[in-house]
N, C-alpha and C positions, 0 to 999 in steps of 0.2 A: 470541407468535410471534417468530421470529428477526428482528432488525433490525440493520442495519449502516449507520452514518451517517458518511460521510467529510466532512472539512473541511480547509481550509488551502491549497487550490489558488489559482492566480492567474497573473499575468503577471510574469515575471522576466527580467532580462537574462542573456545567456550569462556563465557563471562565477559566477552568483548561487546562492542557497540558498533552499529552502523546506522546511517541515516539515508533512507531512500527518498527520492524525489520523483514526482510525476508532473511533467509540464503538459498542460491541456490547451487545446485550441479547437475552433470550429463550432463552439456553442457558448452559451452564456454561463461561464463557470460559476459566478457568484450566486446563481439561483438553483444550483443542483447539488444533491448529496453526492459525495465522493467516497469510494470504497477501495480498500486493499484486500486482495485475495492472495492465497498461495497454493501451490500444488507441488507435492513431493512425488518422486517416482512411484508409480503403482497405486497412487491414491487419488481421490477426487479433489477437485479444487474446493478450497474452504475459505469462508469469509473470515478475515483477520480483524478488520476494524472499519468503521464508517464514521463520517463526520457530516452533519447536516449543513445546509447552506446558510441558515440563520441561527445565530447564537452558538454555532459550533458544537451542537450536541454530539457527543461521541458515544460509540458502543464498541465493545471489544469481545473477541472470543475468550472464553474462560482460560484457555491455555496461554494467553499473552497478557492478561490483566496484570497491571502493576509493573510490567516490563516494557511494554510498547506504548507509544504515544502518537496518535494521529493529529495532524494540524493542517491548516490551510492558510495561504496568503492569496486573498482574492485580487489584490493588486498585481500579483505576478502570475495569476492563473495556475497556481502550483499547489499540490497537496504533498505532504511529507509523512513519513513513517519513521519515527525515532525508535530504534530497537536497542534495548539495553539488556544486560545479563543474558546474552544469547546462549542457547543450548543447542546441542547437536540435532535435536528434533525440530529445530527451527529451519533446518536446511530445506530449501525449496526454491522454486521459481516464484517470484512475487510479481503480481499483476495489479495494475491500477484499473479501476472500473468506474463507468458512469452509465446510468440508464437515462437516455435522452432520445427524443424523437422516436419514442415507442420501441426502443430496442436497446440491448446492451452493447457497449463498446469496450474494447480491451486494448491495453498496450501490448507491446511485444514481450514484456516480462524482463525481469532482471534476476540473475542467479545469486542466491545467498547460500554460502556454504560455511557451516560452523564445525570446525574440526581442529584438533591439535596436531 
């Protein structure tokens, strides 16, 4: 079965950095686009970044452009989200996502809190 397991969240001060990881299994990782979403309390889940399976074409939400970088290691079946210059408004639960076998799959999420 498809499994996505996120890690790397935590508490960080404004201006700090974190790197999230998502270990994937149960599908052919190298042939699927991977995405990171986030959801803050009382808000809808929003797409943060995506990376295609070939060529690593990336896309970002305007709110994180220039600060976040998505990458993937197909040999390790892992997708990453490097987050720099973090702001309090980046506080949210971050989810890894893949659309495969005609449906969306989600990880359990990892909490990121940006606060002094």
